[in-house]
CHARMM-style PDB file with segment names, atoms N, HN, CA, C and O in Angstrom:
ATOM      1  N   MET     1     -52.936 110.674 129.702  1.00  0.00      PROA
ATOM      2  CA  MET     1     -51.805 109.741 128.647  1.00  0.00      PROA
ATOM      3  C   MET     1     -52.037 110.406 127.337  1.00  0.00      PROA
ATOM      4  O   MET     1     -52.877 110.657 126.474  1.00  0.00      PROA
ATOM      5  N   ASP     2     -50.118 110.616 127.896  1.00  0.00      PROA
ATOM      6  HN  ASP     2     -49.435 110.412 128.597  1.00  0.00      PROA
ATOM      7  CA  ASP     2     -49.943 111.203 126.415  1.00  0.00      PROA
ATOM      8  C   ASP     2     -48.869 110.020 125.893  1.00  0.00      PROA
ATOM      9  O   ASP     2     -47.764 109.931 126.427  1.00  0.00      PROA
ATOM     10  N   ASP     3     -49.230 109.229 124.941  1.00  0.00      PROA
ATOM     11  HN  ASP     3     -50.129 109.302 124.507  1.00  0.00      PROA
ATOM     12  CA  ASP     3     -48.429 108.725 123.857  1.00  0.00      PROA
ATOM     13  C   ASP     3     -47.388 109.056 123.201  1.00  0.00      PROA
ATOM     14  O   ASP     3     -46.898 110.152 123.469  1.00  0.00      PROA
ATOM     15  N   ASP     4     -46.848 108.342 122.317  1.00  0.00      PROA
ATOM     16  HN  ASP     4     -47.246 107.451 122.100  1.00  0.00      PROA
ATOM     17  CA  ASP     4     -45.961 108.603 121.597  1.00  0.00      PROA
ATOM     18  C   ASP     4     -46.607 108.667 120.533  1.00  0.00      PROA
ATOM     19  O   ASP     4     -47.723 108.150 120.486  1.00  0.00      PROA
ATOM     20  N   PRO     5     -46.083 109.288 119.472  1.00  0.00      PROA
ATOM     21  CA  PRO     5     -46.762 109.044 118.084  1.00  0.00      PROA
ATOM     22  C   PRO     5     -47.378 107.525 117.430  1.00  0.00      PROA
ATOM     23  O   PRO     5     -48.418 107.105 116.922  1.00  0.00      PROA
ATOM     24  N   GLU     6     -45.677 106.902 117.893  1.00  0.00      PROA
ATOM     25  HN  GLU     6     -44.833 107.243 118.305  1.00  0.00      PROA
ATOM     26  CA  GLU     6     -46.067 105.557 117.341  1.00  0.00      PROA
ATOM     27  C   GLU     6     -46.972 104.240 117.870  1.00  0.00      PROA
ATOM     28  O   GLU     6     -47.430 103.306 117.212  1.00  0.00      PROA
ATOM     29  N   LEU     7     -47.072 104.580 119.603  1.00  0.00      PROA
ATOM     30  HN  LEU     7     -46.700 105.339 120.138  1.00  0.00      PROA
ATOM     31  CA  LEU     7     -48.114 104.039 120.841  1.00  0.00      PROA
ATOM     32  C   LEU     7     -49.281 104.288 120.249  1.00  0.00      PROA
ATOM     33  O   LEU     7     -50.028 103.329 120.057  1.00  0.00      PROA
ATOM     34  N   ALA     8     -49.636 105.438 119.889  1.00  0.00      PROA
ATOM     35  HN  ALA     8     -49.029 106.217 120.045  1.00  0.00      PROA
ATOM     36  CA  ALA     8     -50.622 105.908 119.532  1.00  0.00      PROA
ATOM     37  C   ALA     8     -51.527 105.697 118.479  1.00  0.00      PROA
ATOM     38  O   ALA     8     -52.739 105.509 118.383  1.00  0.00      PROA
ATOM     39  N   GLN     9     -50.201 105.820 117.428  1.00  0.00      PROA
ATOM     40  HN  GLN     9     -49.216 105.973 117.506  1.00  0.00      PROA
ATOM     41  CA  GLN     9     -51.440 104.927 116.053  1.00  0.00      PROA
ATOM     42  C   GLN     9     -51.191 103.477 115.637  1.00  0.00      PROA
ATOM     43  O   GLN     9     -51.519 102.935 114.581  1.00  0.00      PROA
ATOM     44  N   ALA    10     -50.164 102.663 117.299  1.00  0.00      PROA
ATOM     45  HN  ALA    10     -49.897 103.104 118.156  1.00  0.00      PROA
ATOM     46  CA  ALA    10     -50.664 101.264 117.423  1.00  0.00      PROA
ATOM     47  C   ALA    10     -51.563 101.082 117.986  1.00  0.00      PROA
ATOM     48  O   ALA    10     -52.264 100.160 117.571  1.00  0.00      PROA
ATOM     49  N   ARG    11     -51.916 101.655 118.914  1.00  0.00      PROA
ATOM     50  HN  ARG    11     -51.346 102.404 119.251  1.00  0.00      PROA
ATOM     51  CA  ARG    11     -53.469 101.590 119.328  1.00  0.00      PROA
ATOM     52  C   ARG    11     -54.769 101.472 118.377  1.00  0.00      PROA
ATOM     53  O   ARG    11     -55.698 100.665 118.325  1.00  0.00      PROA
ATOM     54  N   VAL    12     -54.383 102.785 117.553  1.00  0.00      PROA
ATOM     55  HN  VAL    12     -53.629 103.441 117.596  1.00  0.00      PROA
ATOM     56  CA  VAL    12     -55.479 102.548 116.503  1.00  0.00      PROA
ATOM     57  C   VAL    12     -55.835 101.137 115.907  1.00  0.00      PROA
ATOM     58  O   VAL    12     -56.901 100.531 116.015  1.00  0.00      PROA
ATOM     59  N   PHE    13     -54.488 100.693 115.138  1.00  0.00      PROA
ATOM     60  HN  PHE    13     -53.622 101.185 115.050  1.00  0.00      PROA
ATOM     61  CA  PHE    13     -54.314  99.732 115.009  1.00  0.00      PROA
ATOM     62  C   PHE    13     -54.886  98.671 115.264  1.00  0.00      PROA
ATOM     63  O   PHE    13     -55.684  98.017 114.593  1.00  0.00      PROA
ATOM     64  N   LEU    14     -54.434  98.497 116.320  1.00  0.00      PROA
ATOM     65  HN  LEU    14     -53.785  99.028 116.865  1.00  0.00      PROA
ATOM     66  CA  LEU    14     -54.701  97.248 116.871  1.00  0.00      PROA
ATOM     67  C   LEU    14     -56.531  97.256 117.466  1.00  0.00      PROA
ATOM     68  O   LEU    14     -57.060  96.170 117.706  1.00  0.00      PROA
ATOM     69  N   ALA    15     -57.362  98.624 117.652  1.00  0.00      PROA
ATOM     70  HN  ALA    15     -56.933  99.506 117.457  1.00  0.00      PROA
ATOM     71  CA  ALA    15     -58.526  99.066 117.671  1.00  0.00      PROA
ATOM     72  C   ALA    15     -59.605  97.830 115.989  1.00  0.00      PROA
ATOM     73  O   ALA    15     -60.640  97.194 115.789  1.00  0.00      PROA
ATOM     74  N   GLU    16     -58.593  98.169 115.454  1.00  0.00      PROA
ATOM     75  HN  GLU    16     -57.752  98.685 115.616  1.00  0.00      PROA
ATOM     76  CA  GLU    16     -59.639  98.317 113.851  1.00  0.00      PROA
ATOM     77  C   GLU    16     -58.717  95.959 113.478  1.00  0.00      PROA
ATOM     78  O   GLU    16     -59.480  95.063 113.116  1.00  0.00      PROA
ATOM     79  N   LEU    17     -57.555  95.759 113.660  1.00  0.00      PROA
ATOM     80  HN  LEU    17     -56.935  96.486 113.954  1.00  0.00      PROA
ATOM     81  CA  LEU    17     -57.744  94.529 113.876  1.00  0.00      PROA
ATOM     82  C   LEU    17     -58.644  93.747 115.189  1.00  0.00      PROA
ATOM     83  O   LEU    17     -59.290  92.717 114.998  1.00  0.00      PROA
ATOM     84  N   GLU    18     -58.603  94.052 115.777  1.00  0.00      PROA
ATOM     85  HN  GLU    18     -58.078  94.889 115.932  1.00  0.00      PROA
ATOM     86  CA  GLU    18     -59.524  93.441 116.704  1.00  0.00      PROA
ATOM     87  C   GLU    18     -60.811  93.526 116.186  1.00  0.00      PROA
ATOM     88  O   GLU    18     -61.523  92.542 116.390  1.00  0.00      PROA
ATOM     89  N   HSD    19     -61.295  94.472 115.556  1.00  0.00      PROA
ATOM     90  HN  HSD    19     -60.717  95.271 115.390  1.00  0.00      PROA
ATOM     91  CA  HSD    19     -63.012  94.592 114.991  1.00  0.00      PROA
ATOM     92  C   HSD    19     -63.046  93.986 113.566  1.00  0.00      PROA
ATOM     93  O   HSD    19     -64.081  94.074 112.906  1.00  0.00      PROA
ATOM     94  N   HSD    20     -61.700  93.238 112.963  1.00  0.00      PROA
ATOM     95  HN  HSD    20     -60.859  93.166 113.500  1.00  0.00      PROA
ATOM     96  CA  HSD    20     -61.767  92.955 111.761  1.00  0.00      PROA
ATOM     97  C   HSD    20     -61.659  91.300 112.443  1.00  0.00      PROA
ATOM     98  O   HSD    20     -62.287  90.446 111.817  1.00  0.00      PROA
ATOM     99  N   ALA    21     -61.125  90.985 113.305  1.00  0.00      PROA
ATOM    100  HN  ALA    21     -60.615  91.679 113.813  1.00  0.00      PROA
ATOM    101  CA  ALA    21     -61.353  89.748 113.600  1.00  0.00      PROA
ATOM    102  C   ALA    21     -62.326  89.177 114.545  1.00  0.00      PROA
ATOM    103  O   ALA    21     -62.119  88.078 115.061  1.00  0.00      PROA
ATOM    104  N   ARG    22     -63.257  89.794 114.767  1.00  0.00      PROA
ATOM    105  HN  ARG    22     -63.425  90.686 114.348  1.00  0.00      PROA
ATOM    106  CA  ARG    22     -64.608  89.518 115.251  1.00  0.00      PROA
ATOM    107  C   ARG    22     -65.039  89.878 114.110  1.00  0.00      PROA
ATOM    108  O   ARG    22     -65.821  88.965 113.842  1.00  0.00      PROA
ATOM    109  N   MET    23     -65.065  90.748 113.066  1.00  0.00      PROA
ATOM    110  HN  MET    23     -64.430  91.490 113.284  1.00  0.00      PROA
ATOM    111  CA  MET    23     -65.863  90.865 111.758  1.00  0.00      PROA
ATOM    112  C   MET    23     -65.868  88.957 110.838  1.00  0.00      PROA
ATOM    113  O   MET    23     -66.739  88.152 110.508  1.00  0.00      PROA
ATOM    114  N   LEU    24     -64.395  89.026 110.773  1.00  0.00      PROA
ATOM    115  HN  LEU    24     -63.687  89.680 111.041  1.00  0.00      PROA
ATOM    116  CA  LEU    24     -64.368  87.393 110.599  1.00  0.00      PROA
ATOM    117  C   LEU    24     -64.981  86.114 111.133  1.00  0.00      PROA
ATOM    118  O   LEU    24     -65.410  85.096 110.588  1.00  0.00      PROA
ATOM    119  N   SER    25     -64.888  86.464 112.220  1.00  0.00      PROA
ATOM    120  HN  SER    25     -64.540  87.290 112.663  1.00  0.00      PROA
ATOM    121  CA  SER    25     -65.726  85.542 113.328  1.00  0.00      PROA
ATOM    122  C   SER    25     -67.307  85.035 113.119  1.00  0.00      PROA
ATOM    123  O   SER    25     -67.892  83.953 113.189  1.00  0.00      PROA
ATOM    124  N   VAL    26     -67.669  86.412 112.827  1.00  0.00      PROA
ATOM    125  HN  VAL    26     -67.194  87.290 112.770  1.00  0.00      PROA
ATOM    126  CA  VAL    26     -69.061  86.319 112.610  1.00  0.00      PROA
ATOM    127  C   VAL    26     -69.192  86.078 111.161  1.00  0.00      PROA
ATOM    128  O   VAL    26     -70.152  85.500 110.652  1.00  0.00      PROA
ATOM    129  N   ARG    27     -68.269  86.507 110.583  1.00  0.00      PROA
ATOM    130  HN  ARG    27     -67.489  86.977 110.996  1.00  0.00      PROA
ATOM    131  CA  ARG    27     -68.702  85.685 108.858  1.00  0.00      PROA
ATOM    132  C   ARG    27     -67.938  84.254 108.670  1.00  0.00      PROA
ATOM    133  O   ARG    27     -67.880  83.780 107.536  1.00  0.00      PROA
ATOM    134  N   ARG    28     -67.366  83.580 109.743  1.00  0.00      PROA
ATOM    135  HN  ARG    28     -67.414  83.966 110.665  1.00  0.00      PROA
ATOM    136  CA  ARG    28     -66.814  82.286 109.724  1.00  0.00      PROA
ATOM    137  C   ARG    28     -68.365  81.421 109.802  1.00  0.00      PROA
ATOM    138  O   ARG    28     -68.757  80.497 109.090  1.00  0.00      PROA
ATOM    139  N   GLY    29     -69.149  82.214 111.117  1.00  0.00      PROA
ATOM    140  HN  GLY    29     -68.830  82.965 111.695  1.00  0.00      PROA
ATOM    141  CA  GLY    29     -70.038  81.218 111.953  1.00  0.00      PROA
ATOM    142  C   GLY    29     -71.331  80.935 110.639  1.00  0.00      PROA
ATOM    143  O   GLY    29     -72.128  80.006 110.516  1.00  0.00      PROA
ATOM    144  N   SER    30     -71.089  82.247 109.741  1.00  0.00      PROA
ATOM    145  HN  SER    30     -70.441  83.002 109.841  1.00  0.00      PROA
ATOM    146  CA  SER    30     -72.253  81.386 108.589  1.00  0.00      PROA
ATOM    147  C   SER    30     -71.769  81.215 107.290  1.00  0.00      PROA
ATOM    148  O   SER    30     -72.273  81.223 106.167  1.00  0.00      PROA
ATOM    149  N   ALA    31     -70.828  81.083 107.679  1.00  0.00      PROA
ATOM    150  HN  ALA    31     -70.418  81.077 108.591  1.00  0.00      PROA
ATOM    151  CA  ALA    31     -70.214  80.515 106.212  1.00  0.00      PROA
ATOM    152  C   ALA    31     -70.884  78.735 105.697  1.00  0.00      PROA
ATOM    153  O   ALA    31     -71.647  77.947 106.255  1.00  0.00      PROA
ATOM    154  N   PRO    32     -70.386  78.716 104.840  1.00  0.00      PROA
ATOM    155  CA  PRO    32     -70.257  77.223 104.699  1.00  0.00      PROA
ATOM    156  C   PRO    32     -69.405  76.600 105.223  1.00  0.00      PROA
ATOM    157  O   PRO    32     -68.531  77.366 105.629  1.00  0.00      PROA
ATOM    158  N   PRO    33     -69.072  74.976 105.558  1.00  0.00      PROA
ATOM    159  CA  PRO    33     -67.777  74.204 105.422  1.00  0.00      PROA
ATOM    160  C   PRO    33     -66.915  75.025 105.068  1.00  0.00      PROA
ATOM    161  O   PRO    33     -66.278  75.900 105.654  1.00  0.00      PROA
ATOM    162  N   GLU    34     -66.999  74.327 103.147  1.00  0.00      PROA
ATOM    163  HN  GLU    34     -67.517  73.616 102.670  1.00  0.00      PROA
ATOM    164  CA  GLU    34     -66.165  75.028 101.867  1.00  0.00      PROA
ATOM    165  C   GLU    34     -65.212  76.192 101.551  1.00  0.00      PROA
ATOM    166  O   GLU    34     -64.225  76.452 100.862  1.00  0.00      PROA
ATOM    167  N   ALA    35     -66.217  76.854 102.607  1.00  0.00      PROA
ATOM    168  HN  ALA    35     -67.018  76.643 103.167  1.00  0.00      PROA
ATOM    169  CA  ALA    35     -66.048  78.686 102.463  1.00  0.00      PROA
ATOM    170  C   ALA    35     -65.379  79.070 103.590  1.00  0.00      PROA
ATOM    171  O   ALA    35     -65.251  80.273 103.820  1.00  0.00      PROA
ATOM    172  N   ARG    36     -64.738  77.894 104.651  1.00  0.00      PROA
ATOM    173  HN  ARG    36     -64.842  76.917 104.465  1.00  0.00      PROA
ATOM    174  CA  ARG    36     -64.424  78.418 106.625  1.00  0.00      PROA
ATOM    175  C   ARG    36     -63.075  78.665 105.831  1.00  0.00      PROA
ATOM    176  O   ARG    36     -62.575  79.693 106.286  1.00  0.00      PROA
ATOM    177  N   GLN    37     -62.251  78.106 104.779  1.00  0.00      PROA
ATOM    178  HN  GLN    37     -62.656  77.270 104.410  1.00  0.00      PROA
ATOM    179  CA  GLN    37     -60.477  77.714 104.940  1.00  0.00      PROA
ATOM    180  C   GLN    37     -59.879  79.707 104.771  1.00  0.00      PROA
ATOM    181  O   GLN    37     -59.310  80.381 105.629  1.00  0.00      PROA
ATOM    182  N   PRO    38     -60.138  79.954 103.919  1.00  0.00      PROA
ATOM    183  CA  PRO    38     -60.149  81.657 103.420  1.00  0.00      PROA
ATOM    184  C   PRO    38     -59.946  82.506 104.406  1.00  0.00      PROA
ATOM    185  O   PRO    38     -58.965  83.214 104.636  1.00  0.00      PROA
ATOM    186  N   ILE    39     -61.400  82.333 105.232  1.00  0.00      PROA
ATOM    187  HN  ILE    39     -62.196  81.758 105.044  1.00  0.00      PROA
ATOM    188  CA  ILE    39     -61.745  82.949 106.534  1.00  0.00      PROA
ATOM    189  C   ILE    39     -60.428  82.439 107.492  1.00  0.00      PROA
ATOM    190  O   ILE    39     -59.480  83.211 107.638  1.00  0.00      PROA
ATOM    191  N   ASP    40     -60.424  81.021 108.169  1.00  0.00      PROA
ATOM    192  HN  ASP    40     -61.194  80.394 108.050  1.00  0.00      PROA
ATOM    193  CA  ASP    40     -59.607  80.991 108.820  1.00  0.00      PROA
ATOM    194  C   ASP    40     -58.319  81.444 108.121  1.00  0.00      PROA
ATOM    195  O   ASP    40     -57.974  80.686 109.027  1.00  0.00      PROA
ATOM    196  N   ASN    41     -57.712  81.700 107.738  1.00  0.00      PROA
ATOM    197  HN  ASN    41     -57.993  82.317 107.002  1.00  0.00      PROA
ATOM    198  CA  ASN    41     -56.451  81.756 106.767  1.00  0.00      PROA
ATOM    199  C   ASN    41     -56.682  83.520 106.931  1.00  0.00      PROA
ATOM    200  O   ASN    41     -55.668  84.046 107.388  1.00  0.00      PROA
ATOM    201  N   GLU    42     -57.546  84.266 106.713  1.00  0.00      PROA
ATOM    202  HN  GLU    42     -58.370  83.838 106.341  1.00  0.00      PROA
ATOM    203  CA  GLU    42     -57.538  85.726 106.893  1.00  0.00      PROA
ATOM    204  C   GLU    42     -57.557  86.073 108.133  1.00  0.00      PROA
ATOM    205  O   GLU    42     -57.342  87.270 108.322  1.00  0.00      PROA
ATOM    206  N   LEU    43     -57.733  85.463 109.002  1.00  0.00      PROA
ATOM    207  HN  LEU    43     -57.907  84.491 108.848  1.00  0.00      PROA
ATOM    208  CA  LEU    43     -58.098  85.525 111.122  1.00  0.00      PROA
ATOM    209  C   LEU    43     -57.231  85.050 111.322  1.00  0.00      PROA
ATOM    210  O   LEU    43     -56.725  85.715 112.226  1.00  0.00      PROA
ATOM    211  N   ALA    44     -56.181  83.728 110.939  1.00  0.00      PROA
ATOM    212  HN  ALA    44     -56.592  83.188 110.204  1.00  0.00      PROA
ATOM    213  CA  ALA    44     -54.622  83.761 111.529  1.00  0.00      PROA
ATOM    214  C   ALA    44     -53.864  85.205 111.040  1.00  0.00      PROA
ATOM    215  O   ALA    44     -53.234  86.012 111.725  1.00  0.00      PROA
ATOM    216  N   ASP    45     -54.157  85.211 109.672  1.00  0.00      PROA
ATOM    217  HN  ASP    45     -54.669  84.556 109.116  1.00  0.00      PROA
ATOM    218  CA  ASP    45     -52.948  86.058 110.003  1.00  0.00      PROA
ATOM    219  C   ASP    45     -53.282  88.233 110.081  1.00  0.00      PROA
ATOM    220  O   ASP    45     -52.589  89.243 109.964  1.00  0.00      PROA
ATOM    221  N   VAL    46     -54.739  87.898 110.341  1.00  0.00      PROA
ATOM    222  HN  VAL    46     -55.302  87.077 110.436  1.00  0.00      PROA
ATOM    223  CA  VAL    46     -55.091  89.461 111.128  1.00  0.00      PROA
ATOM    224  C   VAL    46     -54.051  89.218 113.226  1.00  0.00      PROA
ATOM    225  O   VAL    46     -53.293  89.928 113.886  1.00  0.00      PROA
ATOM    226  N   ARG    47     -54.707  87.816 113.425  1.00  0.00      PROA
ATOM    227  HN  ARG    47     -55.323  87.239 112.888  1.00  0.00      PROA
ATOM    228  CA  ARG    47     -54.081  87.317 115.049  1.00  0.00      PROA
ATOM    229  C   ARG    47     -52.234  87.595 114.341  1.00  0.00      PROA
ATOM    230  O   ARG    47     -51.801  88.745 114.280  1.00  0.00      PROA
ATOM    231  N   ARG    48     -51.611  86.730 114.010  1.00  0.00      PROA
ATOM    232  HN  ARG    48     -51.964  85.796 114.060  1.00  0.00      PROA
ATOM    233  CA  ARG    48     -50.224  87.359 113.677  1.00  0.00      PROA
ATOM    234  C   ARG    48     -50.414  88.308 114.003  1.00  0.00      PROA
ATOM    235  O   ARG    48     -50.227  88.732 115.143  1.00  0.00      PROA
ATOM    236  N   HSD    49     -50.986  89.094 112.754  1.00  0.00      PROA
ATOM    237  HN  HSD    49     -51.138  88.750 111.828  1.00  0.00      PROA
ATOM    238  CA  HSD    49     -50.703  91.009 113.054  1.00  0.00      PROA
ATOM    239  C   HSD    49     -50.795  91.791 114.891  1.00  0.00      PROA
ATOM    240  O   HSD    49     -50.132  92.693 115.402  1.00  0.00      PROA
ATOM    241  N   ILE    50     -51.977  90.890 115.463  1.00  0.00      PROA
ATOM    242  HN  ILE    50     -52.516  90.158 115.048  1.00  0.00      PROA
ATOM    243  CA  ILE    50     -51.877  91.763 116.520  1.00  0.00      PROA
ATOM    244  C   ILE    50     -51.100  90.910 117.054  1.00  0.00      PROA
ATOM    245  O   ILE    50     -50.398  91.042 116.051  1.00  0.00      PROA
ATOM    246  N   ASP    51     -50.419  89.996 117.797  1.00  0.00      PROA
ATOM    247  HN  ASP    51     -50.989  89.889 118.611  1.00  0.00      PROA
ATOM    248  CA  ASP    51     -49.606  89.524 118.508  1.00  0.00      PROA
ATOM    249  C   ASP    51     -48.499  90.630 117.886  1.00  0.00      PROA
ATOM    250  O   ASP    51     -48.569  91.646 118.578  1.00  0.00      PROA
ATOM    251  N   ARG    52     -47.740  90.741 117.071  1.00  0.00      PROA
ATOM    252  HN  ARG    52     -47.683  89.916 116.509  1.00  0.00      PROA
ATOM    253  CA  ARG    52     -46.707  91.473 116.372  1.00  0.00      PROA
ATOM    254  C   ARG    52     -46.742  92.904 117.317  1.00  0.00      PROA
ATOM    255  O   ARG    52     -45.723  93.280 117.897  1.00  0.00      PROA
ATOM    256  N   LEU    53     -48.153  93.724 117.410  1.00  0.00      PROA
ATOM    257  HN  LEU    53     -48.981  93.418 116.939  1.00  0.00      PROA
ATOM    258  CA  LEU    53     -48.288  94.476 118.180  1.00  0.00      PROA
ATOM    259  C   LEU    53     -47.902  94.869 119.480  1.00  0.00      PROA
ATOM    260  O   LEU    53     -47.468  95.917 119.958  1.00  0.00      PROA
ATOM    261  N   TYR    54     -48.349  93.039 120.212  1.00  0.00      PROA
ATOM    262  HN  TYR    54     -48.701  92.188 119.824  1.00  0.00      PROA
ATOM    263  CA  TYR    54     -47.890  93.266 121.556  1.00  0.00      PROA
ATOM    264  C   TYR    54     -46.963  93.122 121.756  1.00  0.00      PROA
ATOM    265  O   TYR    54     -46.428  93.594 122.760  1.00  0.00      PROA
ATOM    266  N   GLY    55     -46.256  92.283 120.741  1.00  0.00      PROA
ATOM    267  HN  GLY    55     -46.690  91.899 119.925  1.00  0.00      PROA
ATOM    268  CA  GLY    55     -44.527  92.121 121.049  1.00  0.00      PROA
ATOM    269  C   GLY    55     -44.042  93.531 121.435  1.00  0.00      PROA
ATOM    270  O   GLY    55     -43.469  93.942 122.444  1.00  0.00      PROA
ATOM    271  N   ARG    56     -44.625  94.392 119.842  1.00  0.00      PROA
ATOM    272  HN  ARG    56     -45.090  94.058 119.022  1.00  0.00      PROA
ATOM    273  CA  ARG    56     -43.267  95.464 119.805  1.00  0.00      PROA
ATOM    274  C   ARG    56     -44.140  96.650 120.712  1.00  0.00      PROA
ATOM    275  O   ARG    56     -43.504  97.687 120.899  1.00  0.00      PROA
ATOM    276  N   PHE    57     -45.322  96.608 121.205  1.00  0.00      PROA
ATOM    277  HN  PHE    57     -45.839  95.765 121.053  1.00  0.00      PROA
ATOM    278  CA  PHE    57     -45.911  97.727 122.150  1.00  0.00      PROA
ATOM    279  C   PHE    57     -46.524  96.874 123.136  1.00  0.00      PROA
ATOM    280  O   PHE    57     -47.637  96.392 122.927  1.00  0.00      PROA
ATOM    281  N   ALA    58     -45.895  96.659 124.171  1.00  0.00      PROA
ATOM    282  HN  ALA    58     -44.991  97.051 124.341  1.00  0.00      PROA
ATOM    283  CA  ALA    58     -46.338  95.845 125.592  1.00  0.00      PROA
ATOM    284  C   ALA    58     -47.235  96.527 126.718  1.00  0.00      PROA
ATOM    285  O   ALA    58     -47.482  96.068 127.833  1.00  0.00      PROA
ATOM    286  N   ASP    59     -47.627  97.627 126.215  1.00  0.00      PROA
ATOM    287  HN  ASP    59     -47.426  98.000 125.310  1.00  0.00      PROA
ATOM    288  CA  ASP    59     -48.602  98.595 127.173  1.00  0.00      PROA
ATOM    289  C   ASP    59     -49.153  98.448 126.547  1.00  0.00      PROA
ATOM    290  O   ASP    59     -50.156  98.757 127.190  1.00  0.00      PROA
ATOM    291  N   LEU    60     -49.822  97.970 124.865  1.00  0.00      PROA
ATOM    292  HN  LEU    60     -49.007  97.719 124.342  1.00  0.00      PROA
ATOM    293  CA  LEU    60     -51.259  97.669 124.097  1.00  0.00      PROA
ATOM    294  C   LEU    60     -51.550  96.225 125.085  1.00  0.00      PROA
ATOM    295  O   LEU    60     -52.752  96.018 125.248  1.00  0.00      PROA
ATOM    296  N   ARG    61     -50.933  95.554 125.531  1.00  0.00      PROA
ATOM    297  HN  ARG    61     -49.956  95.722 125.398  1.00  0.00      PROA
ATOM    298  CA  ARG    61     -51.310  93.919 125.760  1.00  0.00      PROA
ATOM    299  C   ARG    61     -52.167  94.215 127.499  1.00  0.00      PROA
ATOM    300  O   ARG    61     -51.617  94.799 128.433  1.00  0.00      PROA
ATOM    301  N   PRO    62     -53.683  93.589 127.530  1.00  0.00      PROA
ATOM    302  CA  PRO    62     -54.648  93.980 128.254  1.00  0.00      PROA
ATOM    303  C   PRO    62     -54.081  93.417 129.286  1.00  0.00      PROA
ATOM    304  O   PRO    62     -53.445  92.387 129.063  1.00  0.00      PROA
ATOM    305  N   ALA    63     -54.160  93.955 130.741  1.00  0.00      PROA
ATOM    306  HN  ALA    63     -54.677  94.792 130.922  1.00  0.00      PROA
ATOM    307  CA  ALA    63     -53.783  93.578 131.639  1.00  0.00      PROA
ATOM    308  C   ALA    63     -54.408  92.376 132.371  1.00  0.00      PROA
ATOM    309  O   ALA    63     -55.443  92.537 133.018  1.00  0.00      PROA
ATOM    310  N   SER    64     -53.823  91.210 132.289  1.00  0.00      PROA
ATOM    311  HN  SER    64     -52.982  91.080 131.763  1.00  0.00      PROA
ATOM    312  CA  SER    64     -53.739  90.251 133.087  1.00  0.00      PROA
ATOM    313  C   SER    64     -54.759  90.263 134.268  1.00  0.00      PROA
ATOM    314  O   SER    64     -54.566  91.399 134.701  1.00  0.00      PROA
ATOM    315  N   PRO    65     -55.545  89.816 134.915  1.00  0.00      PROA
ATOM    316  CA  PRO    65     -56.920  89.313 135.807  1.00  0.00      PROA
ATOM    317  C   PRO    65     -55.972  88.763 137.240  1.00  0.00      PROA
ATOM    318  OT1 PRO    65     -56.550  88.287 138.217  1.00  0.00      PROA
TER     319      PRO     65
END
């Protein structure tokens, strides 16, 4: 697959964001209730970044079943 440089960079960034979102979800699961709000805020930010990448680079969006 011959990606243009922007799309290739977006793929790498998306993978990092997805990994970070998974790690935040794991951390949230083991955090006490009073510590969850900051994690939720960061997770929402990461998800917004992912959505923006999908909006800018439609080829990144997973195929629907």
